[in-house]
N, CA, C and O atoms as a Maestro MAE file, in Angstrom:
{
 s_m_m2io_version
 :::
 2.0.0
}

f_m_ct {
 s_m_title
 :::
 protein
 m_atom[284] {
  # First column is atom index #
  i_m_mmod_type
  r_m_x_coord
  r_m_y_coord
  r_m_z_coord
  i_m_residue_number
  s_m_chain_name
  s_m_pdb_residue_name
  s_m_pdb_atom_name
  i_m_atomic_number
  :::
  1 25 21.842 14.425 -0.221 1 A "MET " " N  " 7
  2 3 21.136 14.326 -1.254 1 A "MET " " CA " 6
  3 2 21.014 16.027 -1.117 1 A "MET " " C  " 6
  4 15 21.361 16.780 -0.207 1 A "MET " " O  " 8
  5 25 20.119 16.384 -2.932 2 A "ASN " " N  " 7
  6 3 19.776 17.663 -3.063 2 A "ASN " " CA " 6
  7 2 18.239 17.770 -3.960 2 A "ASN " " C  " 6
  8 15 17.404 16.866 -3.995 2 A "ASN " " O  " 8
  9 25 18.155 18.737 -4.460 3 A "LEU " " N  " 7
  10 3 16.921 18.693 -5.009 3 A "LEU " " CA " 6
  11 2 16.251 18.475 -6.482 3 A "LEU " " C  " 6
  12 15 15.273 18.855 -7.126 3 A "LEU " " O  " 8
  13 25 17.319 17.676 -6.603 4 A "GLU " " N  " 7
  14 3 17.599 16.865 -8.045 4 A "GLU " " CA " 6
  15 2 17.273 16.079 -8.010 4 A "GLU " " C  " 6
  16 15 16.254 15.490 -8.374 4 A "GLU " " O  " 8
  17 25 18.411 15.827 -7.372 5 A "ASP " " N  " 7
  18 3 18.650 13.606 -6.779 5 A "ASP " " CA " 6
  19 2 16.332 13.235 -6.506 5 A "ASP " " C  " 6
  20 15 15.680 12.322 -7.013 5 A "ASP " " O  " 8
  21 25 15.772 14.486 -5.471 6 A "VAL " " N  " 7
  22 3 14.546 14.176 -4.882 6 A "VAL " " CA " 6
  23 2 13.971 13.581 -6.769 6 A "VAL " " C  " 6
  24 15 13.602 12.575 -7.374 6 A "VAL " " O  " 8
  25 25 14.167 14.600 -6.916 7 A "ARG " " N  " 7
  26 3 13.141 15.201 -8.590 7 A "ARG " " CA " 6
  27 2 13.783 14.329 -9.664 7 A "ARG " " C  " 6
  28 15 13.519 14.301 -10.866 7 A "ARG " " O  " 8
  29 25 14.933 13.423 -8.787 8 A "THR " " N  " 7
  30 3 15.252 12.447 -10.351 8 A "THR " " CA " 6
  31 2 14.659 11.529 -9.818 8 A "THR " " C  " 6
  32 15 14.031 10.898 -10.667 8 A "THR " " O  " 8
  33 25 14.528 11.083 -8.699 9 A "HIS " " N  " 7
  34 3 13.936 9.672 -7.794 9 A "HIS " " CA " 6
  35 2 12.349 9.940 -8.421 9 A "HIS " " C  " 6
  36 15 11.912 8.865 -8.830 9 A "HIS " " O  " 8
  37 25 11.818 10.545 -8.524 10 A "VAL " " N  " 7
  38 3 10.086 10.696 -7.987 10 A "VAL " " CA " 6
  39 2 10.023 10.530 -9.462 10 A "VAL " " C  " 6
  40 15 9.267 9.868 -10.173 10 A "VAL " " O  " 8
  41 25 11.036 11.319 -9.730 11 A "SER " " N  " 7
  42 3 10.213 10.833 -11.707 11 A "SER " " CA " 6
  43 2 10.541 9.950 -11.981 11 A "SER " " C  " 6
  44 15 10.110 9.632 -13.089 11 A "SER " " O  " 8
  45 25 11.435 8.938 -11.339 12 A "GLU " " N  " 7
  46 3 11.630 7.483 -12.248 12 A "GLU " " CA " 6
  47 2 11.017 6.688 -11.088 12 A "GLU " " C  " 6
  48 15 11.833 6.575 -10.174 12 A "GLU " " O  " 8
  49 25 9.957 6.160 -10.859 13 A "ASN " " N  " 7
  50 3 9.585 6.220 -9.810 13 A "ASN " " CA " 6
  51 2 8.390 6.464 -9.451 13 A "ASN " " C  " 6
  52 15 8.040 5.873 -8.429 13 A "ASN " " O  " 8
  53 25 7.369 7.374 -10.114 14 A "ARG " " N  " 7
  54 3 6.302 8.061 -9.682 14 A "ARG " " CA " 6
  55 2 4.850 7.151 -9.764 14 A "ARG " " C  " 6
  56 15 3.834 7.405 -9.117 14 A "ARG " " O  " 8
  57 25 5.027 6.022 -10.731 15 A "SER " " N  " 7
  58 3 4.199 5.250 -11.018 15 A "SER " " CA " 6
  59 2 3.957 4.718 -10.046 15 A "SER " " C  " 6
  60 15 2.847 4.909 -9.549 15 A "SER " " O  " 8
  61 25 5.064 3.695 -9.288 16 A "GLY " " N  " 7
  62 3 5.299 2.830 -7.754 16 A "GLY " " CA " 6
  63 2 4.065 3.639 -7.202 16 A "GLY " " C  " 6
  64 15 2.923 3.271 -6.925 16 A "GLY " " O  " 8
  65 25 4.736 4.972 -7.131 17 A "MET " " N  " 7
  66 3 5.067 5.657 -5.316 17 A "MET " " CA " 6
  67 2 2.874 5.749 -6.081 17 A "MET " " C  " 6
  68 15 2.050 5.232 -5.327 17 A "MET " " O  " 8
  69 25 2.403 6.302 -7.251 18 A "LEU " " N  " 7
  70 3 1.187 6.039 -7.290 18 A "LEU " " CA " 6
  71 2 0.779 4.773 -6.720 18 A "LEU " " C  " 6
  72 15 0.063 4.650 -5.726 18 A "LEU " " O  " 8
  73 25 1.060 4.252 -7.106 19 A "ALA " " N  " 7
  74 3 0.159 3.055 -7.129 19 A "ALA " " CA " 6
  75 2 0.205 2.632 -5.209 19 A "ALA " " C  " 6
  76 15 -0.733 2.309 -4.481 19 A "ALA " " O  " 8
  77 25 1.675 2.808 -4.880 20 A "ASP " " N  " 7
  78 3 1.316 2.618 -3.675 20 A "ASP " " CA " 6
  79 2 0.330 3.625 -3.030 20 A "ASP " " C  " 6
  80 15 -0.176 2.933 -2.147 20 A "ASP " " O  " 8
  81 25 -0.114 4.576 -2.968 21 A "LEU " " N  " 7
  82 3 -0.318 5.963 -2.190 21 A "LEU " " CA " 6
  83 2 -1.487 5.302 -2.269 21 A "LEU " " C  " 6
  84 15 -1.949 5.188 -1.134 21 A "LEU " " O  " 8
  85 25 -2.517 4.577 -3.486 22 A "ALA " " N  " 7
  86 3 -3.515 4.386 -3.920 22 A "ALA " " CA " 6
  87 2 -4.228 3.402 -3.142 22 A "ALA " " C  " 6
  88 15 -5.410 3.176 -2.882 22 A "ALA " " O  " 8
  89 25 -2.899 2.799 -2.805 23 A "PHE " " N  " 7
  90 3 -3.369 1.061 -1.882 23 A "PHE " " CA " 6
  91 2 -3.392 1.645 -0.676 23 A "PHE " " C  " 6
  92 15 -4.357 1.416 0.054 23 A "PHE " " O  " 8
  93 25 -2.795 2.135 -0.426 24 A "ALA " " N  " 7
  94 3 -2.813 2.519 1.797 24 A "ALA " " CA " 6
  95 2 -3.639 3.731 1.911 24 A "ALA " " C  " 6
  96 15 -3.602 4.363 2.967 24 A "ALA " " O  " 8
  97 25 -4.768 4.324 0.426 25 A "VAL " " N  " 7
  98 3 -5.809 5.558 0.587 25 A "VAL " " CA " 6
  99 2 -6.914 3.745 1.151 25 A "VAL " " C  " 6
  100 15 -7.410 3.211 2.144 25 A "VAL " " O  " 8
  101 25 -6.759 3.567 -0.078 26 A "VAL " " N  " 7
  102 3 -8.005 2.058 -0.329 26 A "VAL " " CA " 6
  103 2 -7.889 1.223 1.640 26 A "VAL " " C  " 6
  104 15 -8.794 0.840 2.381 26 A "VAL " " O  " 8
  105 25 -6.327 1.250 1.843 27 A "TRP " " N  " 7
  106 3 -6.582 -0.528 2.645 27 A "TRP " " CA " 6
  107 2 -6.879 0.655 3.710 27 A "TRP " " C  " 6
  108 15 -7.581 0.289 4.653 27 A "TRP " " O  " 8
  109 25 -6.602 1.572 3.720 28 A "VAL " " N  " 7
  110 3 -7.495 2.016 5.517 28 A "VAL " " CA " 6
  111 2 -8.602 2.880 5.088 28 A "VAL " " C  " 6
  112 15 -9.229 3.270 6.073 28 A "VAL " " O  " 8
  113 25 -9.122 3.368 3.860 29 A "THR " " N  " 7
  114 3 -10.381 3.443 4.400 29 A "THR " " CA " 6
  115 2 -11.750 1.897 4.767 29 A "THR " " C  " 6
  116 15 -12.574 1.525 5.603 29 A "THR " " O  " 8
  117 25 -11.025 1.443 3.178 30 A "VAL " " N  " 7
  118 3 -12.645 -0.079 3.640 30 A "VAL " " CA " 6
  119 2 -11.394 -0.698 5.560 30 A "VAL " " C  " 6
  120 15 -11.910 -1.802 5.733 30 A "VAL " " O  " 8
  121 25 -10.752 -0.618 6.262 31 A "VAL " " N  " 7
  122 3 -10.854 -1.422 7.134 31 A "VAL " " CA " 6
  123 2 -11.449 0.327 8.132 31 A "VAL " " C  " 6
  124 15 -12.475 -0.026 8.714 31 A "VAL " " O  " 8
  125 25 -11.278 1.336 8.357 32 A "THR " " N  " 7
  126 3 -11.605 1.767 9.209 32 A "THR " " CA " 6
  127 2 -12.895 1.848 9.134 32 A "THR " " C  " 6
  128 15 -13.418 1.731 10.242 32 A "THR " " O  " 8
  129 25 -14.036 2.090 7.792 33 A "ALA " " N  " 7
  130 3 -15.568 1.821 7.637 33 A "ALA " " CA " 6
  131 2 -15.571 0.761 8.847 33 A "ALA " " C  " 6
  132 15 -15.626 1.008 10.052 33 A "ALA " " O  " 8
  133 25 -15.494 -0.553 8.167 34 A "LEU " " N  " 7
  134 3 -15.553 -1.698 8.514 34 A "LEU " " CA " 6
  135 2 -15.465 -1.849 10.547 34 A "LEU " " C  " 6
  136 15 -16.092 -2.383 11.462 34 A "LEU " " O  " 8
  137 25 -14.176 -0.926 10.318 35 A "PHE " " N  " 7
  138 3 -14.435 -0.755 11.941 35 A "PHE " " CA " 6
  139 2 -15.584 -0.014 12.785 35 A "PHE " " C  " 6
  140 15 -16.290 -0.356 13.734 35 A "PHE " " O  " 8
  141 25 -15.465 1.077 12.067 36 A "ASP " " N  " 7
  142 3 -16.451 1.821 12.173 36 A "ASP " " CA " 6
  143 2 -18.111 1.494 12.478 36 A "ASP " " C  " 6
  144 15 -18.760 1.996 13.395 36 A "ASP " " O  " 8
  145 25 -18.726 0.309 11.245 37 A "VAL " " N  " 7
  146 3 -19.764 -0.508 11.897 37 A "VAL " " CA " 6
  147 2 -19.593 -1.386 11.632 37 A "VAL " " C  " 6
  148 15 -20.273 -1.859 10.722 37 A "VAL " " O  " 8
  149 25 -18.446 -2.263 12.338 38 A "LEU " " N  " 7
  150 3 -18.807 -3.572 13.194 38 A "LEU " " CA " 6
  151 2 -18.755 -2.827 14.952 38 A "LEU " " C  " 6
  152 15 -19.366 -3.256 15.930 38 A "LEU " " O  " 8
  153 25 -17.777 -1.560 14.890 39 A "GLN " " N  " 7
  154 3 -17.124 -2.155 16.472 39 A "GLN " " CA " 6
  155 2 -16.412 -2.445 16.638 39 A "GLN " " C  " 6
  156 15 -16.034 -2.244 17.792 39 A "GLN " " O  " 8
  157 25 -15.712 -3.012 15.950 40 A "GLY " " N  " 7
  158 3 -14.773 -3.993 17.130 40 A "GLY " " CA " 6
  159 2 -13.559 -3.302 17.770 40 A "GLY " " C  " 6
  160 15 -13.265 -2.141 17.483 40 A "GLY " " O  " 8
  161 25 -12.682 -4.238 18.872 41 A "PRO " " N  " 7
  162 3 -12.130 -3.280 19.413 41 A "PRO " " CA " 6
  163 2 -10.446 -3.275 18.772 41 A "PRO " " C  " 6
  164 15 -9.675 -3.817 17.980 41 A "PRO " " O  " 8
  165 25 -10.659 -1.753 20.245 42 A "GLN " " N  " 7
  166 3 -8.923 -0.861 19.428 42 A "GLN " " CA " 6
  167 2 -7.574 -2.441 18.962 42 A "GLN " " C  " 6
  168 15 -6.657 -2.160 18.189 42 A "GLN " " O  " 8
  169 25 -7.639 -3.437 19.345 43 A "TRP " " N  " 7
  170 3 -6.457 -4.171 18.924 43 A "TRP " " CA " 6
  171 2 -6.973 -4.722 17.405 43 A "TRP " " C  " 6
  172 15 -6.409 -4.709 16.311 43 A "TRP " " O  " 8
  173 25 -7.458 -4.901 17.562 44 A "ALA " " N  " 7
  174 3 -8.461 -5.454 16.246 44 A "ALA " " CA " 6
  175 2 -7.754 -4.506 14.786 44 A "ALA " " C  " 6
  176 15 -7.277 -4.661 13.662 44 A "ALA " " O  " 8
  177 25 -8.072 -3.600 15.677 45 A "TYR " " N  " 7
  178 3 -8.308 -2.689 13.944 45 A "TYR " " CA " 6
  179 2 -6.832 -2.249 14.038 45 A "TYR " " C  " 6
  180 15 -6.390 -2.246 12.889 45 A "TYR " " O  " 8
  181 25 -6.282 -2.032 14.551 46 A "TYR " " N  " 7
  182 3 -4.261 -1.684 15.047 46 A "TYR " " CA " 6
  183 2 -3.455 -3.161 14.316 46 A "TYR " " C  " 6
  184 15 -2.368 -3.103 13.740 46 A "TYR " " O  " 8
  185 25 -4.047 -4.089 14.451 47 A "LEU " " N  " 7
  186 3 -4.081 -5.254 13.824 47 A "LEU " " CA " 6
  187 2 -4.066 -5.477 12.382 47 A "LEU " " C  " 6
  188 15 -3.140 -5.914 11.699 47 A "LEU " " O  " 8
  189 25 -5.702 -4.960 11.881 48 A "CYS " " N  " 7
  190 3 -6.415 -4.693 10.190 48 A "CYS " " CA " 6
  191 2 -5.207 -3.739 9.249 48 A "CYS " " C  " 6
  192 15 -5.010 -3.483 8.061 48 A "CYS " " O  " 8
  193 25 -4.603 -3.428 10.512 49 A "MET " " N  " 7
  194 3 -4.423 -1.494 9.802 49 A "MET " " CA " 6
  195 2 -1.871 -2.454 9.477 49 A "MET " " C  " 6
  196 15 -0.978 -2.421 8.631 49 A "MET " " O  " 8
  197 25 -2.099 -2.953 10.663 50 A "LEU " " N  " 7
  198 3 -0.923 -3.286 10.721 50 A "LEU " " CA " 6
  199 2 -0.963 -4.484 8.512 50 A "LEU " " C  " 6
  200 15 -0.214 -4.679 7.555 50 A "LEU " " O  " 8
  201 25 -1.965 -4.730 8.842 51 A "GLY " " N  " 7
  202 3 -2.056 -6.808 8.417 51 A "GLY " " CA " 6
  203 2 -1.742 -6.113 6.387 51 A "GLY " " C  " 6
  204 15 -1.252 -6.654 5.395 51 A "GLY " " O  " 8
  205 25 -2.489 -4.398 6.712 52 A "GLY " " N  " 7
  206 3 -1.977 -4.190 5.205 52 A "GLY " " CA " 6
  207 2 -0.317 -3.585 5.018 52 A "GLY " " C  " 6
  208 15 -0.068 -2.760 4.138 52 A "GLY " " O  " 8
  209 25 0.988 -4.218 6.159 53 A "VAL " " N  " 7
  210 3 1.138 -3.639 5.503 53 A "VAL " " CA " 6
  211 2 1.586 -5.070 4.902 53 A "VAL " " C  " 6
  212 15 2.072 -5.007 3.773 53 A "VAL " " O  " 8
  213 25 1.526 -5.894 5.280 54 A "VAL " " N  " 7
  214 3 2.214 -7.784 4.846 54 A "VAL " " CA " 6
  215 2 0.513 -7.513 3.404 54 A "VAL " " C  " 6
  216 15 0.733 -8.311 2.493 54 A "VAL " " O  " 8
  217 25 -0.247 -7.061 3.235 55 A "ALA " " N  " 7
  218 3 -0.903 -7.562 2.068 55 A "ALA " " CA " 6
  219 2 -0.442 -6.522 0.997 55 A "ALA " " C  " 6
  220 15 -0.698 -6.786 -0.178 55 A "ALA " " O  " 8
  221 25 0.339 -5.147 1.352 56 A "HIS " " N  " 7
  222 3 0.293 -4.530 0.002 56 A "HIS " " CA " 6
  223 2 1.985 -5.435 -0.336 56 A "HIS " " C  " 6
  224 15 2.221 -5.575 -1.536 56 A "HIS " " O  " 8
  225 25 2.912 -5.918 0.510 57 A "TRP " " N  " 7
  226 3 3.633 -6.828 0.570 57 A "TRP " " CA " 6
  227 2 3.638 -7.738 -0.369 57 A "TRP " " C  " 6
  228 15 4.414 -7.861 -1.317 57 A "TRP " " O  " 8
  229 25 2.281 -8.686 0.093 58 A "GLY " " N  " 7
  230 3 2.076 -9.781 -0.466 58 A "GLY " " CA " 6
  231 2 1.365 -9.050 -2.238 58 A "GLY " " C  " 6
  232 15 1.764 -9.729 -3.185 58 A "GLY " " O  " 8
  233 25 0.666 -8.131 -2.550 59 A "PHE " " N  " 7
  234 3 -0.112 -7.873 -3.692 59 A "PHE " " CA " 6
  235 2 0.890 -7.106 -4.486 59 A "PHE " " C  " 6
  236 15 0.547 -7.077 -5.668 59 A "PHE " " O  " 8
  237 25 1.991 -6.485 -4.261 60 A "PHE " " N  " 7
  238 3 2.856 -6.689 -5.066 60 A "PHE " " CA " 6
  239 2 4.117 -6.880 -5.401 60 A "PHE " " C  " 6
  240 15 4.857 -6.183 -6.095 60 A "PHE " " O  " 8
  241 25 4.372 -8.227 -4.662 61 A "THR " " N  " 7
  242 3 5.763 -8.647 -5.194 61 A "THR " " CA " 6
  243 2 4.642 -9.650 -6.611 61 A "THR " " C  " 6
  244 15 4.836 -9.673 -7.826 61 A "THR " " O  " 8
  245 25 3.490 -10.371 -5.765 62 A "SER " " N  " 7
  246 3 3.001 -11.596 -7.151 62 A "SER " " CA " 6
  247 2 2.120 -10.613 -8.511 62 A "SER " " C  " 6
  248 15 1.926 -10.818 -9.709 62 A "SER " " O  " 8
  249 25 1.682 -9.256 -7.338 63 A "LEU " " N  " 7
  250 3 2.026 -8.667 -9.443 63 A "LEU " " CA " 6
  251 2 3.653 -8.340 -9.656 63 A "LEU " " C  " 6
  252 15 4.284 -8.632 -8.640 63 A "LEU " " O  " 8
  253 25 3.871 -8.199 -9.939 64 A "ALA " " N  " 7
  254 3 6.132 -8.069 -10.379 64 A "ALA " " CA " 6
  255 2 6.068 -9.603 -10.312 64 A "ALA " " C  " 6
  256 15 6.314 -9.660 -11.517 64 A "ALA " " O  " 8
  257 25 5.938 -11.095 -9.916 65 A "MET " " N  " 7
  258 3 5.905 -11.810 -9.902 65 A "MET " " CA " 6
  259 2 4.989 -12.489 -11.829 65 A "MET " " C  " 6
  260 15 5.446 -13.205 -12.721 65 A "MET " " O  " 8
  261 25 3.807 -11.871 -11.691 66 A "ALA " " N  " 7
  262 3 2.744 -12.279 -12.692 66 A "ALA " " CA " 6
  263 2 3.230 -11.471 -13.823 66 A "ALA " " C  " 6
  264 15 2.945 -11.848 -14.960 66 A "ALA " " O  " 8
  265 25 4.166 -10.046 -13.589 67 A "ARG " " N  " 7
  266 3 4.360 -9.459 -15.289 67 A "ARG " " CA " 6
  267 2 5.811 -10.011 -15.162 67 A "ARG " " C  " 6
  268 15 6.489 -8.986 -15.230 67 A "ARG " " O  " 8
  269 25 6.727 -11.142 -15.004 68 A "ALA " " N  " 7
  270 3 7.740 -11.311 -14.763 68 A "ALA " " CA " 6
  271 2 7.331 -12.822 -15.530 68 A "ALA " " C  " 6
  272 15 8.110 -13.701 -15.161 68 A "ALA " " O  " 8
  273 25 6.808 -13.068 -16.020 69 A "GLN " " N  " 7
  274 3 6.748 -14.357 -16.580 69 A "GLN " " CA " 6
  275 2 5.572 -14.849 -17.219 69 A "GLN " " C  " 6
  276 15 5.125 -15.992 -17.318 69 A "GLN " " O  " 8
  277 25 4.983 -13.256 -17.817 70 A "GLN " " N  " 7
  278 3 4.346 -12.785 -19.443 70 A "GLN " " CA " 6
  279 2 5.887 -12.475 -19.651 70 A "GLN " " C  " 6
  280 15 6.179 -13.437 -18.940 70 A "GLN " " O  " 8
  281 25 7.093 -11.982 -19.998 71 A "ASP " " N  " 7
  282 3 8.321 -11.563 -20.270 71 A "ASP " " CA " 6
  283 2 8.598 -12.734 -20.721 71 A "ASP " " C  " 6
  284 15 9.721 -12.976 -21.163 71 A "ASP " " O  " 8
  :::
 }
 m_bond[283] {
  # First column is bond index #
  i_m_from
  i_m_to
  i_m_order
  :::
  1 1 2 1
  2 2 3 1
  3 3 4 2
  4 3 5 1
  5 5 6 1
  6 6 7 1
  7 7 8 2
  8 7 9 1
  9 9 10 1
  10 10 11 1
  11 11 12 2
  12 11 13 1
  13 13 14 1
  14 14 15 1
  15 15 16 2
  16 15 17 1
  17 17 18 1
  18 18 19 1
  19 19 20 2
  20 19 21 1
  21 21 22 1
  22 22 23 1
  23 23 24 2
  24 23 25 1
  25 25 26 1
  26 26 27 1
  27 27 28 2
  28 27 29 1
  29 29 30 1
  30 30 31 1
  31 31 32 2
  32 31 33 1
  33 33 34 1
  34 34 35 1
  35 35 36 2
  36 35 37 1
  37 37 38 1
  38 38 39 1
  39 39 40 2
  40 39 41 1
  41 41 42 1
  42 42 43 1
  43 43 44 2
  44 43 45 1
  45 45 46 1
  46 46 47 1
  47 47 48 2
  48 47 49 1
  49 49 50 1
  50 50 51 1
  51 51 52 2
  52 51 53 1
  53 53 54 1
  54 54 55 1
  55 55 56 2
  56 55 57 1
  57 57 58 1
  58 58 59 1
  59 59 60 2
  60 59 61 1
  61 61 62 1
  62 62 63 1
  63 63 64 2
  64 63 65 1
  65 65 66 1
  66 66 67 1
  67 67 68 2
  68 67 69 1
  69 69 70 1
  70 70 71 1
  71 71 72 2
  72 71 73 1
  73 73 74 1
  74 74 75 1
  75 75 76 2
  76 75 77 1
  77 77 78 1
  78 78 79 1
  79 79 80 2
  80 79 81 1
  81 81 82 1
  82 82 83 1
  83 83 84 2
  84 83 85 1
  85 85 86 1
  86 86 87 1
  87 87 88 2
  88 87 89 1
  89 89 90 1
  90 90 91 1
  91 91 92 2
  92 91 93 1
  93 93 94 1
  94 94 95 1
  95 95 96 2
  96 95 97 1
  97 97 98 1
  98 98 99 1
  99 99 100 2
  100 99 101 1
  101 101 102 1
  102 102 103 1
  103 103 104 2
  104 103 105 1
  105 105 106 1
  106 106 107 1
  107 107 108 2
  108 107 109 1
  109 109 110 1
  110 110 111 1
  111 111 112 2
  112 111 113 1
  113 113 114 1
  114 114 115 1
  115 115 116 2
  116 115 117 1
  117 117 118 1
  118 118 119 1
  119 119 120 2
  120 119 121 1
  121 121 122 1
  122 122 123 1
  123 123 124 2
  124 123 125 1
  125 125 126 1
  126 126 127 1
  127 127 128 2
  128 127 129 1
  129 129 130 1
  130 130 131 1
  131 131 132 2
  132 131 133 1
  133 133 134 1
  134 134 135 1
  135 135 136 2
  136 135 137 1
  137 137 138 1
  138 138 139 1
  139 139 140 2
  140 139 141 1
  141 141 142 1
  142 142 143 1
  143 143 144 2
  144 143 145 1
  145 145 146 1
  146 146 147 1
  147 147 148 2
  148 147 149 1
  149 149 150 1
  150 150 151 1
  151 151 152 2
  152 151 153 1
  153 153 154 1
  154 154 155 1
  155 155 156 2
  156 155 157 1
  157 157 158 1
  158 158 159 1
  159 159 160 2
  160 159 161 1
  161 161 162 1
  162 162 163 1
  163 163 164 2
  164 163 165 1
  165 165 166 1
  166 166 167 1
  167 167 168 2
  168 167 169 1
  169 169 170 1
  170 170 171 1
  171 171 172 2
  172 171 173 1
  173 173 174 1
  174 174 175 1
  175 175 176 2
  176 175 177 1
  177 177 178 1
  178 178 179 1
  179 179 180 2
  180 179 181 1
  181 181 182 1
  182 182 183 1
  183 183 184 2
  184 183 185 1
  185 185 186 1
  186 186 187 1
  187 187 188 2
  188 187 189 1
  189 189 190 1
  190 190 191 1
  191 191 192 2
  192 191 193 1
  193 193 194 1
  194 194 195 1
  195 195 196 2
  196 195 197 1
  197 197 198 1
  198 198 199 1
  199 199 200 2
  200 199 201 1
  201 201 202 1
  202 202 203 1
  203 203 204 2
  204 203 205 1
  205 205 206 1
  206 206 207 1
  207 207 208 2
  208 207 209 1
  209 209 210 1
  210 210 211 1
  211 211 212 2
  212 211 213 1
  213 213 214 1
  214 214 215 1
  215 215 216 2
  216 215 217 1
  217 217 218 1
  218 218 219 1
  219 219 220 2
  220 219 221 1
  221 221 222 1
  222 222 223 1
  223 223 224 2
  224 223 225 1
  225 225 226 1
  226 226 227 1
  227 227 228 2
  228 227 229 1
  229 229 230 1
  230 230 231 1
  231 231 232 2
  232 231 233 1
  233 233 234 1
  234 234 235 1
  235 235 236 2
  236 235 237 1
  237 237 238 1
  238 238 239 1
  239 239 240 2
  240 239 241 1
  241 241 242 1
  242 242 243 1
  243 243 244 2
  244 243 245 1
  245 245 246 1
  246 246 247 1
  247 247 248 2
  248 247 249 1
  249 249 250 1
  250 250 251 1
  251 251 252 2
  252 251 253 1
  253 253 254 1
  254 254 255 1
  255 255 256 2
  256 255 257 1
  257 257 258 1
  258 258 259 1
  259 259 260 2
  260 259 261 1
  261 261 262 1
  262 262 263 1
  263 263 264 2
  264 263 265 1
  265 265 266 1
  266 266 267 1
  267 267 268 2
  268 267 269 1
  269 269 270 1
  270 270 271 1
  271 271 272 2
  272 271 273 1
  273 273 274 1
  274 274 275 1
  275 275 276 2
  276 275 277 1
  277 277 278 1
  278 278 279 1
  279 279 280 2
  280 279 281 1
  281 281 282 1
  282 282 283 1
  283 283 284 2
  :::
 }
}
């Protein structure tokens, strides 16, 4: 894989990559703030972080399905 391939991939997927990054930043910020306030157990914190993967997949899958129904 050369640099031109990477540039092409990034330019084709820019909006999706930005949405993924924004989702991750918001999820981590909310979970961290929540556990800082509530002083929850460490295992629950990690479980919520892992839940972010499921939430991300579910959110963007349902978004894609809704867009497909509109077309």
